[in-house]
N, C-alpha and C positions, 0 to 999 in steps of 0.2 A: 444752292448757296446764294444765288442772286435774289431769290424770293425772301430768304431770311434777312438779308441785309436791308431790303426795302421795308420789310416789316419793322425792323429795328429803328430805322429812320422815322417811320410813321409814328411809332410810340414816343420817340423823343420830341417830335413836333407837337403831338397831342399833349404831352406833359408841359411843354413850354406854353401852349395856349391856356391850359388850365391855370398855370402859375400866373399868367398875365391877368386873367379874370380875377383870381383870388387876390392878387396884389392890388389891383385897381379898387376892388371892394374894400379891402383893408385900409388903403390910403383914404378912400372916401369917408370911412368911419372916423379916422384920425382927424381929418379936416373938420368934420362935424363937431367932434369933441373940442377941437381947438377954438372953433367959432363960439361954442357955448362958454368956454372958459374966458375968452377975450371979452365977451359981452357981460361978464360978471355973474353968470349963472353957473353954479357948480352942480346943480341937480341934473338928472337925466331927462330925456325927452318926455313930455307929458303923455299920459295914457288917455287918448281921446275916446276910445271905445268905452272905458269904464265910466266916463262922464255922461254917457247916454242915459236917458230915463229908463226906469225899470221895465216899463211896458215894451220898449223897443228891444231891450236885452232879452226879455222873455220870448218875444217873437222870433228873435234870431236863434236862440237855443232850441226852440220848438221845431225848427227845421232840421235839427240833428236827431240822431237816435237818442234814446233815454240814457244809454251808457256814456255816449260822448258828451251829453249835456251835464251829466253828473261829474265828469272829470274836471269841469271848469271850477269846481268848488275849491280846488287847491291853489288857484291862481293868486288870490288875495282875499282879504276880509270882505271887500266889496262884492266879490263873486261867490262867497261861501254859501249863501242861501238862495241865490237867484234861480238855480236849476229846480228848486222845490216848487216853483210856480209854473213848471213845464206844462204846456197845454197842447202838445202835439200828439203823435201816435206812440203809445207805449207798447213795445213789442218785447215779449219774453219768449225767446226761441233758442234753438240749438246753436245757431251761428253766432248769436250775440252773447249768450250766457253760459254755454257749456264749459269753455275754458276758464271762465272766471270763478267757477265753483270747484275746479280741480286744484289740487295742491301744486305749489310752484315746482316741486320736484318732478312731477309727472307731466306737467304741461307741455314741455318741449318734446318729451318722448311720445306722447299720444298724438301730437300734431304731425310729426314728421316720420315716425316709424310705425306706429300702430295703425293710424288712420281713423277716419270718422266712424267706421263700422263697429269698432270695438270700444268706442268711448261711451261710457255710461255716465249719466249726470248724477251727482250727489243730490238727490231730491230734497232731503231734509235741510241741507245747507242752502240750497236755492230758496226754499220756502222762507227761511229766516231772513235771507237777504231781501227777498221780495216784500215781506212784511215790513221790514225796516224802511224800504223805499216808500211803500204805501202810507206808513205812519208819518214820514217826513214830508210828504206832498202837501202843499198848502194852496195849490191852485183851485180855481173855481170849477174848471171843466177840462176835459181832454177830448180828442177826436175819436180815438180808437184804443181799445184795450184788448191785446191778443196774447194768448198763451199757447205755444205750439212746441211740444217736446215729444220725443220718441223714446221708447224703451223705459217708460215709467209704468210700473205695475199697478200702483194704487194711489189715489188721491182721496183721502178720507172725507174731506169736506171742502166744497168750493164756495161756501156761503160768504167767506171773507172776500173772495174775488168779486162776487156779485155785489156785495156791500160797497166795495170800492168803486165799482162801475156806477152804482147809484149815487154815491157821494160826489163823484167827479162829473156826473151828467154826460157820460160817454155816449157817443152815437153808434158805435160799433163794438160788438163783443164777439171774440172768436176763441173757441176752445178746441184744440187739436192735440191729442195726447197719445194716440195709438202708434204702432209701428208703421213706418212709411211704406215699406215695400212688402207687406205681408197681408194676405186677405183672410187669414184665419181669425174668427171672431174671438177666440180665447186669447189672442195677443193684444186685444184692445185694453185700454186702461180702465180699471174699475173706479168709478167716480161716485162719491157720496154727496148728499145735499141735505142740510137740515134747514127747513123753512124757518124764517125769523119769527120772533114773537110779535114784531111790529112790521107793517108793510114798508118796503123801500120805495123810493121815488124813481121809477124806471121810465118815466115819460119821454126822456130824451133818446132812448134806444130806438134806432131805425133798422139795424141789421144784427141778427144773431146767427152764429154758425157753430154747430156742434158736430164734430167729426171724429170717428174712430174712438168712441167712448162706450163703456159698458156701465150703464146707469144702475146703481144699486137700488135707487128709487126713481120712478119716473116723474116725481113731483117737480123736478127742475124744469122740465119742458112746459108743464101745465102752469108753473109759476110765471115763466116768461110770458106766455100767451095771455095770462090773466092780469099781468102787471104792466104790460107794454102797450098802451092804447095807440101809440104812434108808430108801432113796428111796421116796417115796409117790406122786409125780406126775412124769411126764416129758412135756414138750410139745415137739414138733418141728414147727414151723410154717414152711413154705416154706424148707426147708433143701435146698440144692443140694450135690451131691458125695457124697451118701450113697446107696450102691448096695445095701448089705445091712444090715439092722437085726436084731441078735440080742439078744433080751431073755432073759438067762440065769435059771436057777432060783434063783441066789443072791440075786436081788432079792425077798427074802421078804416085803417090805411094800409092794411096788408095787401101787397100787390103781387108778390112772388113767393110761392110755396114750393120748396124743393125737398122731396123725400126720396132718398136713394139707399137701397140695400140695407134697410133696417130690419134685421133678422128678429123674428118674434112678433112683429107688428101684425095684428089681426083685424084692426078696425080703424078707419079714418073718417071722422065726421067734420065736414067743412060748412060752417055757417057764416063765415066772413064773406060778405057780398062784394067786397072791393077787389078780390083776387083777379089779376089779369093773366098771370102765367103760372101754370101748374106742371111740375116735373115729377114723375113717379117712375121709379125703377124697383120692382119688387115682384112678389108672387101674386098671381091673379086671385088667390084665395082670400086676399085682404078685402074686407068689406068696406067699400068706399061709398059714402053718402054725401051728396052735395045739395045745397039749397040756394036757389035763386042767384046763381053766379052770372049775373047779367054783364059783368065786365070781362069775363074770361075770353081771351083772344088767342092764347098760345098754349098748346098742350104737347108735352113730351111724355110718351108712355112706353115703358119697356117691361117685358115679362121675362126675368132672368131664368125662370124655371122651365120655360117653353112648355107650359102646361096646356096651352090651347092646341087642339089637333089641327085646325085649319085656319087660314087667314079669315075666313068668313066668321068663325066663332070669335076671333079676336076683334074684328070690326064690330060685330053685334054687341060685344061686351062694352066697348067704348060708347056706343050709342045709348046703351041702357043707363050709363052713368052721367055723361056730360052733354051739355047743349051744343052738339056738334055744328048746328046750323049757323052759329055765330063765330066759329073758330076761323082765324085768319092764318095761323101758322100751326102746322101739325108735324110732330116727329114720332116715328114708330120704329120699333125694333122687330124686324120680320125674320127672326132666326129660326130656321129648321121647322117650318110649318107646311102643312099640306095645301092643297089647291084652294084658291080664292074663286068663289062663284060670282057670276055677274050680279051687280047690285041694282036694286030698284031705286031710281033717283028720287021717287016720292018719299021713300023711307030713309034712305042713307044719303041724302043730299049734303054737299059741302058748298053752298052757294057763295061763301065769302073767302074760301081758302085760296091764298095766293102763293104760299110757300109750303112745300112738302119735303120732309127729310126722312130718309129711310136708311136703316142699317140692314144689310143683306149678308147672310152667312151661307155661302154656297156649300152644298153637301152633295156627295156622290150620288148620281142618278135621282136627284130630287129637283123638280121644276122650280124655277125662280122667276117666272114671268107673269103669273096670274095676278100679282098685286097691281098690275096695270089697269085692272078694272076700277081702281080708286080714281084714276085720272078721268074716267067718264062722268063721275058725279061731282067734279070740281070744274065748273064752266069758266071760272076766271083765274085758274091756276097759272102763275107766271114762271115760277122757279121750281125746279126739281133737283134735289141734292141726294146723291146715292153714295153710301159708304160701304165698301166691301169689308166684311169681317172674316179674316182667315184663321179664326181660332181652331177650326177643324182641320187645318192644313190645306194645301193646294189639292184640288180635285181634278180628275181627268175629263169630266163632262157632266152635264145636267140632263135631266129627263126632258123629253120633248113635251111641248105644250101647244095645243091647238089654238091658234090665234084667229080663226076665221070669224069669230063673233066679236072680236075687238074692233072698236071704231077709232078712226083717226082723231087726234087731239089738235085743235086749232088755237089753243090759248097759250101753251108753253112756249116761252121765249128763250129761256136759259136753262141749261143742264150742267151740273157739276158732278164729277165722278171722283171719289176719294179712294186711295189705296188700290189704284188700278195696277194690275200685274200684266195683263195681256195674254191670258190663257185662251186658246181657241176653243170655242164651244162652251166657255164659262163666262168670264166677265166681258170678253169681246162680244159674245152673242147677246148678252143683256144690253150692252151699249148700242149695238147695231139695231136691236129691236126698238129701243127708245128713239133712236134717230129716225127710224122708218115711220113710226106712228106719231112723232111730234112734227106735224106738218108745217108749223109756223116757227120752227126753231131758228134762232138768230145767233146764239153763242153756245159753244160746247167747251167746257173746261175739264181737262184731264189732269189729275194730281196723282202721279205714280206712287206706288208703295216705296217706303224708304229703302228697303233692301234691294230694290231694282234701280235705284237712282244711278248707281255706278255703271250700269250697262245701258247707256243712252242709245246705243245703236240698236239693241234689241227692242227698246221701247219705241224708237222711231219706226222700226219695221212693223210693230203692232199697230201704231197709229196709221200707217199706210194701209193696213187692212180695213180700217174704218172708212177710208176714202175711196176704196176700190169700187169700180162699176157704178160710179156716180151716186153712191149711198149718201155721202155728205154733200148737201146741196151747195152750189157756188156762193150763195149769200151767207152761209153759216161761217162765223168766225171761230176758228179752232185755236185754243190756248192751252199750252202745256205748262202747268204750274209745278216747277221743280222745287219751289219753296215749301210745298206740302202744308199750307195753312189750312187747318181743319175748319170746315164750314160751321161746325157746331160751336166752336170756341167764340165766335163773334155774335152769337145770338143769346 
């Protein structure tokens, strides 16, 4: 009873405070109006924002989203067409546009009762709205044009989108249309493209991203590469219908080429000499040909089919394709492969490598330590990043590996271990071995797996095992990263 009475008194006091605030604001407004009337001015306060030049208003609106900027057209005649000169980032995505193309009757129901999973966009209605916006736009340029929708089965022609990108001299173009949480290729959006009768000016494009699309014709990719001389980054992620990728020498500024999980891709020819970073995740049967990549410094290579029998075959495959002697950063997926044999430093040297990133997928009774022979051919290696991939589930133990031919490494200063679980004989054994052979180690970072974050006591016990019997030298700094920031995301 005493608690209820105190709660009632608190509510009365809060209401009184709100009334005082409201009353003071209301009185202040009356005083302002009285002053205006006494001074002989019967009009309302002047609109200072509307008096600003058009260039400043456009700059302000361009900091908003396209949808928010378009809403200002109803303020007054002065603002009716200001938004049409929008030069910011044009985003057409689920979050911004899905509810706008739904009928008013279903908008509330789908938002609060059905949820995002079952909400499908009315694509024809969206296309009509997008076309109206593109026709109304009067600006000279925009920064980015992005279309990202899920659960869209077919887009007959994207030539209108590309024409608008050319007209507005956009620097970035993104097309993401497949289902977000589904890896089946038949769920990707089928996309058509009709090459124009006349060439469009795409010289301003610096970044092109195509993701989760099923190309009816692969001409769209070739068109971008042949029409974008200033293109700096090309990302092809899970693109179906692309059998041959030709990167011509006319791409004089292309620095980053990202090709990931493009099912059906059989051949990649790279003649652009300016490429500095190349990411490839696919099948080793893809015929990759490169020519004079003198600027190549970073390679990330993964074989999702695990078609190489041993690490040695995988390593030899890379040396046949790329100029490995000039690589400074190297990322490899070492999932489920056999033993790595000692490497000849004269043939497989990595003289400039200072960062090595590895994905390791432990398997039952399969050794996972022979990859350390790579450390012997990298004399200036500074940082080693290891990410454990538990896609095969947690295992009881690994096969033994004879380390008697392994030499100590005196260059590695920092080691980071991602998705650490703390399984004896598995990831603990791998980390112990790395610590033992990294003689000059100064810093060890452990990032536990997300599912083990809640059991910090268990993780601390596992870390204690790494420090037992003087394995971790006194000068080594041990850091436990509970934030789980993936090392691959920052590179």
